Backbone atoms as SQL, in Angstrom:
CREATE TABLE atoms (id INTEGER PRIMARY KEY, chain TEXT, resi INTEGER, resn TEXT, atom TEXT, x REAL, y REAL, z REAL);
INSERT INTO atoms VALUES
  (1, 'A', 1, 'MET', 'N', 5.631, 20.819, 27.343),
  (2, 'A', 1, 'MET', 'CA', 4.828, 19.894, 28.107),
  (3, 'A', 1, 'MET', 'C', 3.596, 19.461, 27.317),
  (4, 'A', 2, 'LYS', 'N', 2.967, 20.399, 26.629),
  (5, 'A', 2, 'LYS', 'CA', 1.791, 20.090, 25.831),
  (6, 'A', 2, 'LYS', 'C', 2.124, 19.065, 24.748),
  (7, 'A', 3, 'ASN', 'N', 3.292, 19.256, 24.093),
  (8, 'A', 3, 'ASN', 'CA', 3.709, 18.309, 23.047),
  (9, 'A', 3, 'ASN', 'C', 4.021, 16.939, 23.632),
  (10, 'A', 4, 'MET', 'N', 4.615, 16.914, 24.842),
  (11, 'A', 4, 'MET', 'CA', 4.915, 15.635, 25.478),
  (12, 'A', 4, 'MET', 'C', 3.619, 14.887, 25.786),
  (13, 'A', 5, 'THR', 'N', 2.604, 15.587, 26.232),
  (14, 'A', 5, 'THR', 'CA', 1.314, 14.968, 26.528),
  (15, 'A', 5, 'THR', 'C', 0.721, 14.375, 25.252),
  (16, 'A', 6, 'LYS', 'N', 0.773, 15.128, 24.154),
  (17, 'A', 6, 'LYS', 'CA', 0.261, 14.630, 22.874),
  (18, 'A', 6, 'LYS', 'C', 1.026, 13.389, 22.434),
  (19, 'A', 7, 'THR', 'N', 2.333, 13.400, 22.628),
  (20, 'A', 7, 'THR', 'CA', 3.159, 12.249, 22.248),
  (21, 'A', 7, 'THR', 'C', 2.794, 11.018, 23.064),
  (22, 'A', 8, 'ILE', 'N', 2.629, 11.203, 24.366),
  (23, 'A', 8, 'ILE', 'CA', 2.272, 10.078, 25.237),
  (24, 'A', 8, 'ILE', 'C', 0.896, 9.540, 24.882),
  (25, 'A', 9, 'ILE', 'N', -0.077, 10.433, 24.658),
  (26, 'A', 9, 'ILE', 'CA', -1.425, 9.987, 24.284),
  (27, 'A', 9, 'ILE', 'C', -1.380, 9.239, 22.956),
  (28, 'A', 10, 'GLY', 'N', -0.621, 9.764, 21.993),
  (29, 'A', 10, 'GLY', 'CA', -0.491, 9.085, 20.697),
  (30, 'A', 10, 'GLY', 'C', 0.100, 7.700, 20.837),
  (31, 'A', 11, 'ALA', 'N', 1.142, 7.581, 21.655),
  (32, 'A', 11, 'ALA', 'CA', 1.778, 6.270, 21.870),
  (33, 'A', 11, 'ALA', 'C', 0.814, 5.301, 22.532),
  (34, 'A', 12, 'LEU', 'N', 0.032, 5.788, 23.487),
  (35, 'A', 12, 'LEU', 'CA', -0.949, 4.923, 24.147),
  (36, 'A', 12, 'LEU', 'C', -2.031, 4.460, 23.184),
  (37, 'A', 13, 'LEU', 'N', -2.492, 5.374, 22.329),
  (38, 'A', 13, 'LEU', 'CA', -3.509, 4.988, 21.349),
  (39, 'A', 13, 'LEU', 'C', -2.964, 3.966, 20.363),
  (40, 'A', 14, 'LEU', 'N', -1.727, 4.160, 19.913),
  (41, 'A', 14, 'LEU', 'CA', -1.125, 3.187, 19.005),
  (42, 'A', 14, 'LEU', 'C', -1.003, 1.832, 19.691),
  (43, 'A', 15, 'GLY', 'N', -0.613, 1.834, 20.944),
  (44, 'A', 15, 'GLY', 'CA', -0.507, 0.592, 21.694),
  (45, 'A', 15, 'GLY', 'C', -1.845, -0.087, 21.862),
  (46, 'A', 16, 'ALA', 'N', -2.904, 0.695, 22.046),
  (47, 'A', 16, 'ALA', 'CA', -4.238, 0.130, 22.231),
  (48, 'A', 16, 'ALA', 'C', -4.710, -0.588, 20.976),
  (49, 'A', 17, 'PHE', 'N', -4.246, -0.128, 19.827),
  (50, 'A', 17, 'PHE', 'CA', -4.666, -0.737, 18.575),
  (51, 'A', 17, 'PHE', 'C', -3.590, -1.619, 17.962),
  (52, 'A', 18, 'ASN', 'N', -2.570, -1.950, 18.699),
  (53, 'A', 18, 'ASN', 'CA', -1.488, -2.789, 18.209),
  (54, 'A', 18, 'ASN', 'C', -1.859, -4.260, 18.438),
  (55, 'A', 19, 'TYR', 'N', -2.625, -4.794, 17.538),
  (56, 'A', 19, 'TYR', 'CA', -3.094, -6.164, 17.639),
  (57, 'A', 19, 'TYR', 'C', -1.970, -7.144, 17.339),
  (58, 'A', 20, 'ALA', 'N', -1.982, -8.254, 18.033),
  (59, 'A', 20, 'ALA', 'CA', -1.057, -9.338, 17.702),
  (60, 'A', 20, 'ALA', 'C', -1.478, -9.898, 16.342),
  (61, 'A', 21, 'ASN', 'N', -0.526, -10.223, 15.528),
  (62, 'A', 21, 'ASN', 'CA', -0.781, -10.813, 14.213),
  (63, 'A', 21, 'ASN', 'C', -1.600, -9.910, 13.293),
  (64, 'A', 22, 'ALA', 'N', -1.451, -8.603, 13.415),
  (65, 'A', 22, 'ALA', 'CA', -2.175, -7.683, 12.548),
  (66, 'A', 22, 'ALA', 'C', -1.385, -7.445, 11.266),
  (67, 'A', 23, 'ASP', 'N', -2.078, -7.520, 10.137),
  (68, 'A', 23, 'ASP', 'CA', -1.465, -7.178, 8.858),
  (69, 'A', 23, 'ASP', 'C', -1.273, -5.664, 8.784),
  (70, 'A', 24, 'VAL', 'N', -0.280, -5.240, 8.009),
  (71, 'A', 24, 'VAL', 'CA', -0.121, -3.833, 7.678),
  (72, 'A', 24, 'VAL', 'C', -0.675, -3.652, 6.277),
  (73, 'A', 25, 'VAL', 'N', -1.520, -2.647, 6.117),
  (74, 'A', 25, 'VAL', 'CA', -2.196, -2.396, 4.848),
  (75, 'A', 25, 'VAL', 'C', -1.889, -0.965, 4.425),
  (76, 'A', 26, 'GLN', 'N', -1.315, -0.817, 3.235),
  (77, 'A', 26, 'GLN', 'CA', -1.046, 0.509, 2.681),
  (78, 'A', 26, 'GLN', 'C', -1.970, 0.701, 1.488),
  (79, 'A', 27, 'VAL', 'N', -2.708, 1.818, 1.489),
  (80, 'A', 27, 'VAL', 'CA', -3.735, 2.055, 0.477),
  (81, 'A', 27, 'VAL', 'C', -3.442, 3.356, -0.260),
  (82, 'A', 28, 'TRP', 'N', -3.398, 3.280, -1.586),
  (83, 'A', 28, 'TRP', 'CA', -3.295, 4.459, -2.443),
  (84, 'A', 28, 'TRP', 'C', -4.616, 4.642, -3.172),
  (85, 'A', 29, 'GLU', 'N', -5.128, 5.866, -3.237),
  (86, 'A', 29, 'GLU', 'CA', -6.291, 6.180, -4.055),
  (87, 'A', 29, 'GLU', 'C', -5.775, 6.568, -5.428),
  (88, 'A', 30, 'CYS', 'N', -6.237, 5.851, -6.466),
  (89, 'A', 30, 'CYS', 'CA', -5.663, 5.996, -7.796),
  (90, 'A', 30, 'CYS', 'C', -6.736, 6.228, -8.854),
  (91, 'A', 31, 'THR', 'N', -6.281, 6.647, -10.022),
  (92, 'A', 31, 'THR', 'CA', -7.152, 6.841, -11.172),
  (93, 'A', 31, 'THR', 'C', -6.418, 6.366, -12.425),
  (94, 'A', 32, 'LEU', 'N', -7.110, 5.566, -13.236),
  (95, 'A', 32, 'LEU', 'CA', -6.546, 5.151, -14.527),
  (96, 'A', 32, 'LEU', 'C', -6.421, 6.360, -15.443),
  (97, 'A', 33, 'HIS', 'N', -5.363, 6.391, -16.250),
  (98, 'A', 33, 'HIS', 'CA', -5.242, 7.427, -17.268),
  (99, 'A', 33, 'HIS', 'C', -6.277, 7.173, -18.350),
  (100, 'A', 34, 'ASP', 'N', -6.716, 8.247, -18.995),
  (101, 'A', 34, 'ASP', 'CA', -7.682, 8.114, -20.101),
  (102, 'A', 34, 'ASP', 'C', -7.162, 7.121, -21.128),
  (103, 'A', 35, 'GLY', 'N', -8.042, 6.232, -21.562),
  (104, 'A', 35, 'GLY', 'CA', -7.694, 5.253, -22.581),
  (105, 'A', 35, 'GLY', 'C', -6.992, 4.012, -22.062),
  (106, 'A', 36, 'LYS', 'N', -6.630, 3.967, -20.787),
  (107, 'A', 36, 'LYS', 'CA', -5.972, 2.784, -20.220),
  (108, 'A', 36, 'LYS', 'C', -7.035, 1.808, -19.703),
  (109, 'A', 37, 'THR', 'N', -6.683, 0.541, -19.686),
  (110, 'A', 37, 'THR', 'CA', -7.644, -0.505, -19.340),
  (111, 'A', 37, 'THR', 'C', -7.251, -1.235, -18.059),
  (112, 'A', 38, 'GLY', 'N', -8.215, -1.969, -17.534),
  (113, 'A', 38, 'GLY', 'CA', -7.951, -2.817, -16.378),
  (114, 'A', 38, 'GLY', 'C', -6.893, -3.863, -16.679),
  (115, 'A', 39, 'ALA', 'N', -6.880, -4.364, -17.912),
  (116, 'A', 39, 'ALA', 'CA', -5.877, -5.361, -18.301),
  (117, 'A', 39, 'ALA', 'C', -4.472, -4.753, -18.251),
  (118, 'A', 40, 'GLU', 'N', -4.331, -3.511, -18.688),
  (119, 'A', 40, 'GLU', 'CA', -3.029, -2.840, -18.624),
  (120, 'A', 40, 'GLU', 'C', -2.608, -2.607, -17.172),
  (121, 'A', 41, 'LEU', 'N', -3.582, -2.244, -16.342),
  (122, 'A', 41, 'LEU', 'CA', -3.302, -2.050, -14.924),
  (123, 'A', 41, 'LEU', 'C', -2.840, -3.354, -14.278),
  (124, 'A', 42, 'GLU', 'N', -3.507, -4.440, -14.597),
  (125, 'A', 42, 'GLU', 'CA', -3.140, -5.746, -14.054),
  (126, 'A', 42, 'GLU', 'C', -1.710, -6.117, -14.478),
  (127, 'A', 43, 'LYS', 'N', -1.368, -5.841, -15.725),
  (128, 'A', 43, 'LYS', 'CA', -0.046, -6.194, -16.245),
  (129, 'A', 43, 'LYS', 'C', 1.060, -5.427, -15.516),
  (130, 'A', 44, 'VAL', 'N', 0.918, -4.106, -15.379),
  (131, 'A', 44, 'VAL', 'CA', 1.986, -3.334, -14.739),
  (132, 'A', 44, 'VAL', 'C', 2.029, -3.597, -13.233),
  (133, 'A', 45, 'SER', 'N', 0.869, -3.888, -12.635),
  (134, 'A', 45, 'SER', 'CA', 0.840, -4.202, -11.203),
  (135, 'A', 45, 'SER', 'C', 1.488, -5.553, -10.930),
  (136, 'A', 46, 'SER', 'N', 1.254, -6.521, -11.805),
  (137, 'A', 46, 'SER', 'CA', 1.896, -7.833, -11.658),
  (138, 'A', 46, 'SER', 'C', 3.410, -7.722, -11.800),
  (139, 'A', 47, 'ALA', 'N', 3.858, -6.899, -12.750),
  (140, 'A', 47, 'ALA', 'CA', 5.306, -6.688, -12.932),
  (141, 'A', 47, 'ALA', 'C', 5.893, -5.999, -11.704),
  (142, 'A', 48, 'TRP', 'N', 5.171, -5.008, -11.167),
  (143, 'A', 48, 'TRP', 'CA', 5.647, -4.321, -9.955),
  (144, 'A', 48, 'TRP', 'C', 5.743, -5.297, -8.791),
  (145, 'A', 49, 'LEU', 'N', 4.704, -6.129, -8.596),
  (146, 'A', 49, 'LEU', 'CA', 4.691, -7.079, -7.490),
  (147, 'A', 49, 'LEU', 'C', 5.819, -8.102, -7.630),
  (148, 'A', 50, 'ALA', 'N', 6.077, -8.570, -8.836),
  (149, 'A', 50, 'ALA', 'CA', 7.178, -9.519, -9.049),
  (150, 'A', 50, 'ALA', 'C', 8.509, -8.882, -8.641),
  (151, 'A', 51, 'ALA', 'N', 8.702, -7.615, -9.011),
  (152, 'A', 51, 'ALA', 'CA', 9.928, -6.917, -8.630),
  (153, 'A', 51, 'ALA', 'C', 9.979, -6.730, -7.109),
  (154, 'A', 52, 'ALA', 'N', 8.859, -6.373, -6.507),
  (155, 'A', 52, 'ALA', 'CA', 8.803, -6.160, -5.056),
  (156, 'A', 52, 'ALA', 'C', 9.086, -7.450, -4.291),
  (157, 'A', 53, 'LYS', 'N', 8.572, -8.567, -4.771),
  (158, 'A', 53, 'LYS', 'CA', 8.770, -9.850, -4.094),
  (159, 'A', 53, 'LYS', 'C', 10.242, -10.280, -4.115),
  (160, 'A', 54, 'GLY', 'N', 11.016, -9.776, -5.059),
  (161, 'A', 54, 'GLY', 'CA', 12.432, -10.090, -5.130),
  (162, 'A', 54, 'GLY', 'C', 13.293, -9.282, -4.165),
  (163, 'A', 55, 'MET', 'N', 12.679, -8.318, -3.496),
  (164, 'A', 55, 'MET', 'CA', 13.422, -7.467, -2.563),
  (165, 'A', 55, 'MET', 'C', 13.421, -8.060, -1.158),
  (166, 'A', 56, 'LYS', 'N', 14.363, -7.631, -0.336),
  (167, 'A', 56, 'LYS', 'CA', 14.372, -8.025, 1.069),
  (168, 'A', 56, 'LYS', 'C', 13.074, -7.543, 1.707),
  (169, 'A', 57, 'GLY', 'N', 12.347, -8.452, 2.354),
  (170, 'A', 57, 'GLY', 'CA', 11.070, -8.133, 2.966),
  (171, 'A', 57, 'GLY', 'C', 9.901, -8.210, 2.010),
  (172, 'A', 58, 'GLY', 'N', 10.151, -8.489, 0.746),
  (173, 'A', 58, 'GLY', 'CA', 9.074, -8.461, -0.238),
  (174, 'A', 58, 'GLY', 'C', 8.386, -9.778, -0.505),
  (175, 'A', 59, 'SER', 'N', 8.956, -10.881, -0.064),
  (176, 'A', 59, 'SER', 'CA', 8.420, -12.194, -0.457),
  (177, 'A', 59, 'SER', 'C', 6.997, -12.447, 0.039),
  (178, 'A', 60, 'GLU', 'N', 6.600, -11.800, 1.127),
  (179, 'A', 60, 'GLU', 'CA', 5.265, -12.045, 1.678),
  (180, 'A', 60, 'GLU', 'C', 4.261, -10.940, 1.366),
  (181, 'A', 61, 'LEU', 'N', 4.641, -9.997, 0.511),
  (182, 'A', 61, 'LEU', 'CA', 3.734, -8.915, 0.151),
  (183, 'A', 61, 'LEU', 'C', 2.634, -9.417, -0.759),
  (184, 'A', 62, 'LYS', 'N', 1.466, -8.781, -0.652),
  (185, 'A', 62, 'LYS', 'CA', 0.345, -9.041, -1.551),
  (186, 'A', 62, 'LYS', 'C', -0.174, -7.701, -2.043),
  (187, 'A', 63, 'VAL', 'N', -0.735, -7.695, -3.251),
  (188, 'A', 63, 'VAL', 'CA', -1.320, -6.483, -3.824),
  (189, 'A', 63, 'VAL', 'C', -2.733, -6.789, -4.279),
  (190, 'A', 64, 'TYR', 'N', -3.609, -5.826, -4.036),
  (191, 'A', 64, 'TYR', 'CA', -5.001, -5.931, -4.464),
  (192, 'A', 64, 'TYR', 'C', -5.390, -4.658, -5.199),
  (193, 'A', 65, 'HIS', 'N', -6.274, -4.800, -6.160),
  (194, 'A', 65, 'HIS', 'CA', -6.937, -3.648, -6.761),
  (195, 'A', 65, 'HIS', 'C', -8.356, -3.643, -6.212),
  (196, 'A', 66, 'GLU', 'N', -8.754, -2.549, -5.603),
  (197, 'A', 66, 'GLU', 'CA', -10.131, -2.389, -5.147),
  (198, 'A', 66, 'GLU', 'C', -10.842, -1.508, -6.147),
  (199, 'A', 67, 'MET', 'N', -11.869, -2.077, -6.798),
  (200, 'A', 67, 'MET', 'CA', -12.656, -1.347, -7.781),
  (201, 'A', 67, 'MET', 'C', -13.996, -0.978, -7.143),
  (202, 'A', 68, 'PRO', 'N', -14.494, 0.223, -7.415),
  (203, 'A', 68, 'PRO', 'CA', -15.728, 0.654, -6.762),
  (204, 'A', 68, 'PRO', 'C', -16.958, -0.097, -7.274),
  (205, 'A', 69, 'LEU', 'N', -17.800, -0.477, -6.336),
  (206, 'A', 69, 'LEU', 'CA', -19.133, -0.995, -6.662),
  (207, 'A', 69, 'LEU', 'C', -20.164, 0.079, -6.350),
  (208, 'A', 70, 'ALA', 'N', -20.042, 0.664, -5.181),
  (209, 'A', 70, 'ALA', 'CA', -20.915, 1.759, -4.756),
  (210, 'A', 70, 'ALA', 'C', -20.038, 2.711, -3.945),
  (211, 'A', 71, 'ALA', 'N', -19.263, 3.519, -4.643),
  (212, 'A', 71, 'ALA', 'CA', -18.327, 4.430, -3.983),
  (213, 'A', 71, 'ALA', 'C', -18.186, 5.697, -4.812),
  (214, 'A', 72, 'ASN', 'N', -17.816, 6.764, -4.164),
  (215, 'A', 72, 'ASN', 'CA', -17.578, 8.022, -4.845),
  (216, 'A', 72, 'ASN', 'C', -16.114, 8.070, -5.269),
  (217, 'A', 73, 'ALA', 'N', -15.756, 7.241, -6.247),
  (218, 'A', 73, 'ALA', 'CA', -14.364, 7.118, -6.676),
  (219, 'A', 73, 'ALA', 'C', -14.064, 7.873, -7.962),
  (220, 'A', 74, 'GLY', 'N', -15.086, 8.377, -8.635),
  (221, 'A', 74, 'GLY', 'CA', -14.873, 9.057, -9.902),
  (222, 'A', 74, 'GLY', 'C', -14.573, 8.066, -11.010),
  (223, 'A', 75, 'GLU', 'N', -14.645, 8.551, -12.229),
  (224, 'A', 75, 'GLU', 'CA', -14.398, 7.682, -13.379),
  (225, 'A', 75, 'GLU', 'C', -12.956, 7.202, -13.386),
  (226, 'A', 76, 'GLY', 'N', -12.765, 5.897, -13.481),
  (227, 'A', 76, 'GLY', 'CA', -11.429, 5.310, -13.507),
  (228, 'A', 76, 'GLY', 'C', -10.790, 5.191, -12.136),
  (229, 'A', 77, 'GLY', 'N', -11.538, 5.483, -11.076),
  (230, 'A', 77, 'GLY', 'CA', -10.978, 5.445, -9.735),
  (231, 'A', 77, 'GLY', 'C', -10.870, 4.029, -9.190),
  (232, 'A', 78, 'PHE', 'N', -9.807, 3.776, -8.446),
  (233, 'A', 78, 'PHE', 'CA', -9.602, 2.481, -7.794),
  (234, 'A', 78, 'PHE', 'C', -8.592, 2.673, -6.678),
  (235, 'A', 79, 'ASN', 'N', -8.486, 1.696, -5.812),
  (236, 'A', 79, 'ASN', 'CA', -7.449, 1.691, -4.780),
  (237, 'A', 79, 'ASN', 'C', -6.411, 0.634, -5.119),
  (238, 'A', 80, 'PHE', 'N', -5.149, 0.978, -4.919),
  (239, 'A', 80, 'PHE', 'CA', -4.038, 0.032, -5.002),
  (240, 'A', 80, 'PHE', 'C', -3.689, -0.285, -3.557),
  (241, 'A', 81, 'VAL', 'N', -3.794, -1.550, -3.187),
  (242, 'A', 81, 'VAL', 'CA', -3.633, -1.945, -1.789),
  (243, 'A', 81, 'VAL', 'C', -2.469, -2.919, -1.669),
  (244, 'A', 82, 'LEU', 'N', -1.508, -2.581, -0.822),
  (245, 'A', 82, 'LEU', 'CA', -0.349, -3.418, -0.533),
  (246, 'A', 82, 'LEU', 'C', -0.490, -3.934, 0.891),
  (247, 'A', 83, 'THR', 'N', -0.348, -5.245, 1.084),
  (248, 'A', 83, 'THR', 'CA', -0.405, -5.789, 2.443),
  (249, 'A', 83, 'THR', 'C', 0.898, -6.516, 2.770),
  (250, 'A', 84, 'ALA', 'N', 1.264, -6.427, 4.043),
  (251, 'A', 84, 'ALA', 'CA', 2.423, -7.140, 4.596),
  (252, 'A', 84, 'ALA', 'C', 1.961, -7.810, 5.882),
  (253, 'A', 85, 'PRO', 'N', 2.547, -8.942, 6.230),
  (254, 'A', 85, 'PRO', 'CA', 2.112, -9.663, 7.428),
  (255, 'A', 85, 'PRO', 'C', 2.302, -8.895, 8.739),
  (256, 'A', 86, 'ASP', 'N', 3.252, -7.954, 8.767),
  (257, 'A', 86, 'ASP', 'CA', 3.456, -7.167, 9.989),
  (258, 'A', 86, 'ASP', 'C', 4.285, -5.924, 9.655),
  (259, 'A', 87, 'ALA', 'N', 4.402, -5.035, 10.631),
  (260, 'A', 87, 'ALA', 'CA', 5.106, -3.772, 10.427),
  (261, 'A', 87, 'ALA', 'C', 6.602, -3.967, 10.173),
  (262, 'A', 88, 'ALA', 'N', 7.200, -4.992, 10.757),
  (263, 'A', 88, 'ALA', 'CA', 8.629, -5.231, 10.551),
  (264, 'A', 88, 'ALA', 'C', 8.918, -5.584, 9.091),
  (265, 'A', 89, 'ILE', 'N', 8.098, -6.435, 8.518),
  (266, 'A', 89, 'ILE', 'CA', 8.286, -6.813, 7.109),
  (267, 'A', 89, 'ILE', 'C', 8.035, -5.614, 6.206),
  (268, 'A', 90, 'TRP', 'N', 6.953, -4.865, 6.477),
  (269, 'A', 90, 'TRP', 'CA', 6.663, -3.674, 5.683),
  (270, 'A', 90, 'TRP', 'C', 7.832, -2.693, 5.763),
  (271, 'A', 91, 'GLY', 'N', 8.358, -2.464, 6.965),
  (272, 'A', 91, 'GLY', 'CA', 9.466, -1.537, 7.150),
  (273, 'A', 91, 'GLY', 'C', 10.726, -1.973, 6.434),
  (274, 'A', 92, 'THR', 'N', 11.026, -3.255, 6.480),
  (275, 'A', 92, 'THR', 'CA', 12.205, -3.779, 5.774),
  (276, 'A', 92, 'THR', 'C', 12.071, -3.524, 4.276),
  (277, 'A', 93, 'PHE', 'N', 10.889, -3.793, 3.736),
  (278, 'A', 93, 'PHE', 'CA', 10.644, -3.566, 2.312),
  (279, 'A', 93, 'PHE', 'C', 10.802, -2.083, 1.961),
  (280, 'A', 94, 'TRP', 'N', 10.120, -1.204, 2.682),
  (281, 'A', 94, 'TRP', 'CA', 10.151, 0.220, 2.341),
  (282, 'A', 94, 'TRP', 'C', 11.507, 0.856, 2.583),
  (283, 'A', 95, 'ASN', 'N', 12.262, 0.368, 3.551),
  (284, 'A', 95, 'ASN', 'CA', 13.599, 0.918, 3.785),
  (285, 'A', 95, 'ASN', 'C', 14.524, 0.669, 2.599),
  (286, 'A', 96, 'GLY', 'N', 14.281, -0.393, 1.834),
  (287, 'A', 96, 'GLY', 'CA', 15.106, -0.704, 0.679),
  (288, 'A', 96, 'GLY', 'C', 14.502, -0.280, -0.648),
  (289, 'A', 97, 'TYR', 'N', 13.429, 0.511, -0.618),
  (290, 'A', 97, 'TYR', 'CA', 12.683, 0.816, -1.851),
  (291, 'A', 97, 'TYR', 'C', 13.447, 1.716, -2.819),
  (292, 'A', 98, 'GLY', 'N', 14.091, 2.734, -2.317),
  (293, 'A', 98, 'GLY', 'CA', 14.798, 3.671, -3.198),
  (294, 'A', 98, 'GLY', 'C', 15.824, 2.971, -4.072),
  (295, 'A', 99, 'GLY', 'N', 15.708, 3.130, -5.383),
  (296, 'A', 99, 'GLY', 'CA', 16.652, 2.525, -6.315),
  (297, 'A', 99, 'GLY', 'C', 16.439, 1.040, -6.566),
  (298, 'A', 100, 'SER', 'N', 15.385, 0.467, -5.996),
  (299, 'A', 100, 'SER', 'CA', 15.119, -0.966, -6.152),
  (300, 'A', 100, 'SER', 'C', 14.463, -1.275, -7.504),
  (301, 'A', 101, 'ALA', 'N', 14.370, -2.558, -7.804),
  (302, 'A', 101, 'ALA', 'CA', 13.681, -2.989, -9.030),
  (303, 'A', 101, 'ALA', 'C', 12.212, -2.549, -9.004),
  (304, 'A', 102, 'ALA', 'N', 11.593, -2.576, -7.834),
  (305, 'A', 102, 'ALA', 'CA', 10.196, -2.140, -7.733),
  (306, 'A', 102, 'ALA', 'C', 10.074, -0.644, -8.014),
  (307, 'A', 103, 'SER', 'N', 11.019, 0.149, -7.525),
  (308, 'A', 103, 'SER', 'CA', 10.958, 1.592, -7.802),
  (309, 'A', 103, 'SER', 'C', 11.154, 1.866, -9.290),
  (310, 'A', 104, 'LYS', 'N', 11.935, 1.042, -9.955),
  (311, 'A', 104, 'LYS', 'CA', 12.117, 1.189, -11.403),
  (312, 'A', 104, 'LYS', 'C', 10.850, 0.772, -12.157),
  (313, 'A', 105, 'ALA', 'N', 10.114, -0.210, -11.617),
  (314, 'A', 105, 'ALA', 'CA', 8.854, -0.639, -12.232),
  (315, 'A', 105, 'ALA', 'C', 7.784, 0.445, -12.112),
  (316, 'A', 106, 'ASP', 'N', 7.979, 1.392, -11.198),
  (317, 'A', 106, 'ASP', 'CA', 7.047, 2.513, -11.060),
  (318, 'A', 106, 'ASP', 'C', 6.915, 3.297, -12.358),
  (319, 'A', 107, 'GLU', 'N', 7.984, 3.393, -13.131),
  (320, 'A', 107, 'GLU', 'CA', 7.948, 4.155, -14.383),
  (321, 'A', 107, 'GLU', 'C', 6.885, 3.611, -15.321),
  (322, 'A', 108, 'ASP', 'N', 6.836, 2.296, -15.514),
  (323, 'A', 108, 'ASP', 'CA', 5.812, 1.701, -16.376),
  (324, 'A', 108, 'ASP', 'C', 4.429, 1.819, -15.743),
  (325, 'A', 109, 'TRP', 'N', 4.376, 1.640, -14.432),
  (326, 'A', 109, 'TRP', 'CA', 3.095, 1.722, -13.726),
  (327, 'A', 109, 'TRP', 'C', 2.498, 3.120, -13.879),
  (328, 'A', 110, 'ASP', 'N', 3.342, 4.153, -13.749),
  (329, 'A', 110, 'ASP', 'CA', 2.885, 5.541, -13.827),
  (330, 'A', 110, 'ASP', 'C', 2.349, 5.919, -15.212),
  (331, 'A', 111, 'LYS', 'N', 2.656, 5.133, -16.226),
  (332, 'A', 111, 'LYS', 'CA', 2.111, 5.385, -17.566),
  (333, 'A', 111, 'LYS', 'C', 0.653, 4.953, -17.659),
  (334, 'A', 112, 'VAL', 'N', 0.196, 4.140, -16.690),
  (335, 'A', 112, 'VAL', 'CA', -1.162, 3.594, -16.722),
  (336, 'A', 112, 'VAL', 'C', -2.096, 4.320, -15.757),
  (337, 'A', 113, 'ALA', 'N', -1.590, 4.759, -14.611),
  (338, 'A', 113, 'ALA', 'CA', -2.448, 5.374, -13.597),
  (339, 'A', 113, 'ALA', 'C', -1.655, 6.351, -12.734),
  (340, 'A', 114, 'ASP', 'N', -2.390, 7.201, -12.044),
  (341, 'A', 114, 'ASP', 'CA', -1.817, 8.114, -11.051),
  (342, 'A', 114, 'ASP', 'C', -2.442, 7.811, -9.704),
  (343, 'A', 115, 'CYS', 'N', -1.663, 7.985, -8.641),
  (344, 'A', 115, 'CYS', 'CA', -2.177, 7.785, -7.290),
  (345, 'A', 115, 'CYS', 'C', -1.852, 8.992, -6.432),
  (346, 'A', 116, 'SER', 'N', -2.755, 9.264, -5.505),
  (347, 'A', 116, 'SER', 'CA', -2.482, 10.302, -4.521),
  (348, 'A', 116, 'SER', 'C', -1.694, 9.670, -3.384),
  (349, 'A', 117, 'GLY', 'N', -1.428, 10.409, -2.354),
  (350, 'A', 117, 'GLY', 'CA', -0.690, 9.877, -1.211),
  (351, 'A', 117, 'GLY', 'C', -1.366, 8.651, -0.623),
  (352, 'A', 118, 'SER', 'N', -0.604, 7.905, 0.126),
  (353, 'A', 118, 'SER', 'CA', -1.127, 6.664, 0.688),
  (354, 'A', 118, 'SER', 'C', -1.402, 6.811, 2.173),
  (355, 'A', 119, 'SER', 'N', -2.162, 5.860, 2.690),
  (356, 'A', 119, 'SER', 'CA', -2.389, 5.772, 4.129),
  (357, 'A', 119, 'SER', 'C', -1.937, 4.380, 4.575),
  (358, 'A', 120, 'LEU', 'N', -1.582, 4.273, 5.841),
  (359, 'A', 120, 'LEU', 'CA', -1.054, 3.021, 6.376),
  (360, 'A', 120, 'LEU', 'C', -1.939, 2.591, 7.543),
  (361, 'A', 121, 'TRP', 'N', -2.352, 1.313, 7.520),
  (362, 'A', 121, 'TRP', 'CA', -3.302, 0.783, 8.494),
  (363, 'A', 121, 'TRP', 'C', -2.816, -0.532, 9.061),
  (364, 'A', 122, 'ASN', 'N', -3.198, -0.816, 10.294),
  (365, 'A', 122, 'ASN', 'CA', -3.099, -2.151, 10.855),
  (366, 'A', 122, 'ASN', 'C', -4.452, -2.805, 10.630),
  (367, 'A', 123, 'SER', 'N', -4.472, -4.037, 10.188),
  (368, 'A', 123, 'SER', 'CA', -5.724, -4.736, 9.922),
  (369, 'A', 123, 'SER', 'C', -5.734, -6.041, 10.696),
  (370, 'A', 124, 'ALA', 'N', -6.700, -6.192, 11.572),
  (371, 'A', 124, 'ALA', 'CA', -6.811, -7.401, 12.390),
  (372, 'A', 124, 'ALA', 'C', -8.162, -8.045, 12.148),
  (373, 'A', 125, 'GLU', 'N', -8.160, -9.323, 11.875),
  (374, 'A', 125, 'GLU', 'CA', -9.397, -10.055, 11.645),
  (375, 'A', 125, 'GLU', 'C', -10.163, -10.199, 12.955),
  (376, 'A', 126, 'VAL', 'N', -11.454, -9.992, 12.891),
  (377, 'A', 126, 'VAL', 'CA', -12.320, -10.187, 14.057),
  (378, 'A', 126, 'VAL', 'C', -12.838, -11.617, 14.010),
  (379, 'A', 127, 'LYS', 'N', -12.725, -12.313, 15.112),
  (380, 'A', 127, 'LYS', 'CA', -13.164, -13.721, 15.160),
  (381, 'A', 127, 'LYS', 'C', -14.318, -13.873, 16.110);
């Protein structure tokens, strides 16, 4: 019963924050490898995005690099941010990720930087 209550409360909270037209934002906290440059990061990220856009659900994806201005990110720290227009598109993309061209592009990307686990967010513009 306790678990059912937690499940119901969780579902209600998710529903409360389920905005119409909300983007899905996936954020990885990353660090450049020693000796690697922003230009190298841009190159492997562009190659990854091109591969991702060729996948089912990938055509509307966007990628951003967030570089710290005033943050406790450590030397070489940055965020890799993937956005999708909605959860359905994000889910379609991630369901096909294993063995995809984008997953193969990870090999080159991993030579430039490492990332910790990611978090997934709904992002709604305030008007």
